[in-house]
C-alpha positions, 0 to 999 in steps of 0.5 A, a space after each residue: 625277788 633277787 632269787 627270781 631274777 637270778 633264776 631268770 638270768 640262769 635260764 637265759 644262759 648266763 652263768 652264776 657269777 654273771 647273774 650274781 654280779 648283775 643282781 648285786 649291781 642293783 638291777 631289778 628288771 631282767 632287761 636291765 640286768 642282761 644289758 648290764 652283763 653285756 656291758 661289764 662282761 670283761 670285768 666280771 670274767 676278771 673278778 671270776 678268775 681272781 676269785 677262783 685262785 683264792 679259793 682253798 682246796 678244801 672241799 668242806 668249810 663251816 658256814 659263817 654268821 647270818 650276815 655272811 649268807 649272801 655267798 652261800 645261803 639257802 636263797 642261792 640253793 633255791 635259785 639253783 633249784 629253780 634254774 632249768 638251764 644246765 651249766 657246763 661244770 663237773 659233777 658237784 661234790 657233797 660237803 658236810 656243813 655244820 653250824 657254828 658255835 656262835 649260832 648255837 649260842 644265839 639260837 639256844 638250840 643244839 647244832 643241827 647238821 645240814 647236808 647240802 649240795 654246793 656247785 663248785 665254780 668251774 676252773 678258768 680253763 673250763 669257762 667258755 668266754 661268752 661272745 659279745 652280744 649286742 641286742 639289735 631288738 633292744 636298740 630298735 625298741 629304745 628308738 621306737 620308745 623315744 620316737 613315741 615320746 617325741 610324738 606325744 610331746 609334739 601332740 601335747 604342745 600342738 594341742 596346748 598351742 591350739 587351746 591358747 589360740 582359741 582362748 585368745 580368739 574367744 577373749 578378743 571376740 568377747 571384748 569386741 562384743 562387750 564394747 559393741 554392747 556398751 555402745 548400744 547400751 549408750 544408744 538406748 540410755 541416751 535417746 534424743 527426745 524427738 517425737 516424730 523421728 525415731 531416735 535411731 536416725 538422730 543418734 549416729 550408729 556406733 562404729 563396732 570394734 575393728 577386727 584386723 582384716 584377714 590376710 589373703 591366701 597365698 595358695 593361688 591367684 584366684 583368691 586374691 582377686 575374687 570373693 565368694 559371698 553367701 548371704 542368708 536373708 531374713 526370710 531364710 533364703 540363701 544368696 551365693 555370689 562371686 565378687 571382685 575383692 575391690 567390691 564395696 559393702 554398699 554393693 552387698 547392701 544393694 543386693 540384699 534390698 533388691 532380693 528382699 523387697 520386704 526390707 524397705 527403708 529399714 536399716 540393715 547390717 551384715 553379721 559375720 558369725 566367725 570371727 564375730 563382726 557386724 558391718 553397718 551402713 557406716 562401713 559401706 565404703 569398705 571393700 571386701 578385701 579390707 573387711 577380711 571377707 576374701 576369699 570366701 565368707 558367710 554373712 547373715 542379714 539383720 534388719 534393724 527395727 527402728 526404736 520409737 521415741 521413748 517417753 521420759 521416765 518419772 522420778 520414782 519415790 518409795 511413796 509415789 508410784 508412777 503408773 504406766 512407767 517403762 523400766 529397763 530390762 533386768 540385769 542392766 546397770 541404769 545410771 540413775 540408781 541409788 548406791 547400795 545401802 542408800 536410804 529410801 528417798 528420791 533417786 539421785 541421778 549420777 553421771 554415766 560412768 564407763 564400765 571398768 575392767 572388772 565389768 569386762 571380766 564379769 561380762 566375760 565370765 557370763 559369756 564363757 558360761 553361755 558358749 554358742 550365743 555368738 552366732 545368734 542371727 535374730 538379734 532380738 536382744 540388740 533392740 529389746 524394748 522394756 515391758 510396761 509394769 506397775 512398780 511397787 516399792 513395797 514389793 520390789 527391793 531397790 538394789 544399788 549399782 553392782 557388777 555381775 549377775 543378780 547385782 545389777 540395777 533395779 528390775 525392769 528399770 530405765 526408759 521406754 515409751 508407754 502406750 497408755 499415753 497418760 500425761 498426768 502421771 508422766 514427769 520429767 526424768 534426768 537426762 543421762 547425757 549432761 551433768 545436771 538433770 534437765 527435764 524436756 518439754 512435757 507432752 500434752 494429752 492431745 499430743 500424746 493421743 495424736 502420737 499414739 493414733 499415728 503409731 496405730 495407723 502405721 501398724 495397720 498399714 504395715 499389716 495390710 501391706 504384709 498380707 497383700 505381699 503374702 497373698 501375691 506370693 501364694 498366687 505366684 507359687 502354687 501350692 501342692 494338693 496334699 493327700 488327705 490323711 486317713 484317720 482310722 475309725 474308733 473300731 479299727 483302732 480298738 481292733 488293732 489294740 485287741 489284736 496286739 493283746 491276742 499276740 501276748 501270752 501273759 496271765 493278765 491278758 489271757 484273763 482279760 480276753 476270757 470275758 471278751 467273747 460275750 461282748 464282741 459282735 461279728 463285725 468287730 470280730 472280723 475287724 480283729 481278724 483282719 488286723 491280725 492278718 495285717 500283723 501276720 499274727 493270725 495262727 492257731 494260738 491267736 485264733 483259739 483265743 477268739 473262739 467265743 467271738 462269732 465270725 461271719 465273713 472270713 477272708 484269708 486271700 493270699 495269707 502265707 500262714 493259712 495252714 491246715 492247723 489254722 483251718 482246724 481251729 476255724 472249723 471247730 470254733 466257727 462252724 455255726 457262724 461262718 457264712 463266707 469263706 475266701 481262701 484264694 491263693 492259699 497254696 499251703 492248704 492241703 486236703 487235710 485242711 480242706 476236710 474242715 469244710 464239712 463243718 461249715 453247714 451254714 456256708 454260702 460263699 466259698 472261694 478256692 481259686 488258685 488253690 491246690 485242689 482236685 476232684 477229691 477235694 470237692 467231696 468235702 463240699 458235698 453236704 453244704 446245702 446252703 452254698 450259693 457261690 463257688 469259685 474254682 478258678 485255676 484249679 485242677 478239677 475236671 469235667 468228670 469230677 465236677 459232674 460227679 460232685 454236682 450229681 451227689 451234692 445237696 447244693 445243686 438247686 441253690 447254686 447261683 454262681 460258678 467260676 471255672 475259668 482257667 481250669 484246663 481240666 474243663 474240656 469236651 463237648 459235654 461241658 454244659 450237659 454236665 452242668 445242666 442240673 444247676 437249674 438256678 445258675 445265673 452266672 457261669 464263667 468258662 473263659 480260658 478253658 478248653 470247653 467246646 474243643 470238640 465239635 459238635 457240642 452236646 446241647 443241654 435241655 432247653 429248660 436247663 439254663 432258664 435263669 442264666 443271665 451272664 456267661 463268659 466264653 472268652 478265649 475258648 475254642 467255640 465255633 460259629 455252628 456251636 454258638 448258633 446251636 447254644 443260642 436257643 438255650 440262652 434266651 434270657 441272657 443279658 451278658 455275652 463275652 466272646 472276646 478273642 473267640 477267633 472261630 466265631 464268624 460274622 453270621 453267628 454274631 448276627 444270629 445272636 444279635 437277632 435271637 438274644 433280645 435281652 443282651 445288655 453287654 455284648 463283646 465281639 470276638 474279632 477286631 478285624 471285623 468291620 461289623 457293618 452288618 452286625 451293628 444295625 441289629 445290635 443297636 436295637 438291643 437294650 445295650 448299656 455297654 459297647 466296647 469297640 476298642 481296637 476295631 481298626 476296620 470300623 468306620 463312620 458307616 458302621 458307627 452311624 448305625 448306632 443311632 438307635 442305641 439310646 440306652 448306652 451308658 458306656 461307649 468306647 470307639 478308641 482306635 476306630 476310623 471315626 471322624 467328625 461325620 460319624 461322631 454326629 451319632 453321639 447326639 442321640 446317646 443322651 444316657 452316656 456316662 463314659 465316652 472314650 474316643 482316643 486315637 480317632 480322627 475327630 476335631 473341633 466339630 465333634 465337640 459340638 455333638 458332645 456338648 449336648 450330652 448332659 450326663 458325661 462323667 468320664 471323657 477321654 480324647 487322647 491323641 485326637 490330632 485335629 482337636 484344638 483349643 477351639 474345641 475345648 472351649 466349646 466343651 466348656 460351654 456344656 452342662 456336664 462340664 460344670 456339674 458332672 465331669 470327673 475325669 478328662 484326658 486331653 493328652 498328646 494334643 499339641 494344639 491345645 494351649 493356655 487359652 483352653 485352661 479358662 474352660 476348666 475354671 468351672 469344673 468344680 467336680 473335676 478329679 483327674 486332668 491329663 494335659 501331657 504333651 500339650 502346648 499349655 504352660 506349666 505355671 498356668 496349669 499349676 495355677 489351675 490346680 489351685 483353683 479347682 477344689 476337687 482336682 487331685 491328679 494333674 498330669 503335665 509331663 512334656 508340656 511345650 509351654 506355648 512353643 507350638 502356638 508361637 509357630 502355628 497359631 492357627 493350624 489347618 488340617 487336610 
């Protein structure tokens, strides 16, 4: 250790004498040795000079004994060998060192000559005096260490002081609570024997231990004059008020009774959680400042339940049992208990003694063991009634009076009242208030029965009163219609569990799934596939485990993991069972994946909308002879490619539905000619294509589309001449959509209305047409749907021509020039189920025509500026209003106020009601929502709460 220290000093640049002196001084660390050298450098130099003068000139000498090895021993040589710092000294001389004769005698061995190199000490003239070094870093380090020690000591003292303060406060709170508990225990053990008046009203409430008032804060003047009080009521609501510091507690009691009507005449107290303190009615004259409640406080309201007058307890003997006797709670010290070791016999009644200091210490130990009980807001233990039990001395011991847990009085002993009312078994107990036992008067059976009946009637009255208050509160505060919880079916739940199993790869799961295929039907397999899609776990591996399960319908719309490998697995496992396949928006599929379509020979439904397919892809569906529905919407197929596929396909005579909408490659005048081989086609969609962009069009054979029922030509460039030429081909047509076909004139519409006698759905192309000459002929058609939304030039004259359209089920006249005159035509449309009259000029008169329509389910009267409450009340007398109406829109009608809501009370089937920006009040609208069982959507945004009715109760219109 010393050699290491000397070597370290030599590495720092100190000479050998300085290092040797520092080690000899007893320094054990490098820092201490360096500091010592700086301090005693002068004395070391003097000793070094004196030592050099006393050294003889001889270059060789004999080593001394083992005890003199401190000067020139092997340890010194090791220290010099480990040193890497060169010393400014002359080259060392070689000395022959021989062992002494004494050493030979001791060791018993011949003397061995050892040749060592000894560094000769430099002459005084060659020694360079070291400069005085003062380490600034050492001083700063010492100062930092001192500061750290001071900070730690200060922190420890602050924590100790805080702990002492908390302990003192906890002890004070515990003592105050103990004293308060003793007072309440006296109140329970010394009741006044009255029958009709509760004992709580006859015994004055004990004054709790006074806590010194808190000194007001000196930080500002506002805290000296005001007090912010937060009151938490029994029902959970919170009241926050600001009072003057001179306000008395009586004002707080009055505020609590005013806010909570359920308190009635019950006694209340205000409990401050920290520091624990209870304010009762006795202290109502205290001010907030005197009570230490400034500048802010939080109080819990505790409603004290009156203690009924207790029945006296009978003297209990080991041989006599008192049936129905009330006993005190476990752990309380009853004054009428025998001492430990007392012989069995009648119990002696002792005078009540105050608990000594040891009782308080035991109670404090119990409090310390149960921290956190001081903030109990319920106060259930303060008014605890005893339980009626049958006491049997043969089964329960009778321990004497004691202190601490488990050493108290007899379990469930003490006074109380019994509901049994048995007077024969009730005897007189010793009174705890006097020195001698003075039994009170004994109650007769009739008096006890009358008292029990009175308590029962009071309980019934209180319960009825509480129910009435709850019912009134429910009516005034409308409840929310909760969305019905969707409970999954057993099939879906089991399918989910199986789907999770399919994602695992452990051996037990694989073994279990091998036997699943023979027991799973097609519907269950389809449900499992949908669950896998929801989990985004349907891939080649998971579907391969379902290869034995037959899947009939496969829907992969928009599934991001629909890849060519998945299609390969589906094609190999479901080739003989799949009849419906939907691949809408599966943009990751390529022609390699669509090759597997050739395997599905039983496929009837195929949807490849919004997929990356071309004319080449259609070659894979040529041999699907059972194909009946083909959706190619928004794809890159062309008219030429489609014509080639239809000519070579095996399904051209069985195809029923063909969707080519949004296909920009479908163009030219020969579109219908290319499709005429589809002899059984019933639905054809060409909307948003470039079909008929060149005129004239080629008209197909008259027998080509003999079964075509629905054709959609919306937003195509077809003109009037081409439409008239094609009308003769579409004789059996039931639905014709010409929306936004701006090149079709009125004459072409008249021609279609006259020749297409089976039209049930007819959409007119241009909203700027007045349709004055079209509607008369259209009304003779068996129309079921007629949408005239936004036809701004259609007025009463044109609408009156619809009188013969008695088969209409849906009619929309929104945005037209309809008035009360034109609405008279509605009385003939008895089959109407949906009627939309938004943004029209109708008023209350039109409601009389609508009232006679008995099948209306959807009625929209949004922004009808002449509609008032009178019109809504007229609708309320209709038959459909009570039985069939499900959706009603009255938004933005400012003259509809609260009186109109009475008409909706009979709408038991109403599901949606829109009252936005009307004059109804929000509260009554919410009450209406509570009264309608099926109403799930009520819109009341922007209601004016009767403001318009106050300004203009009877509006007039020009």
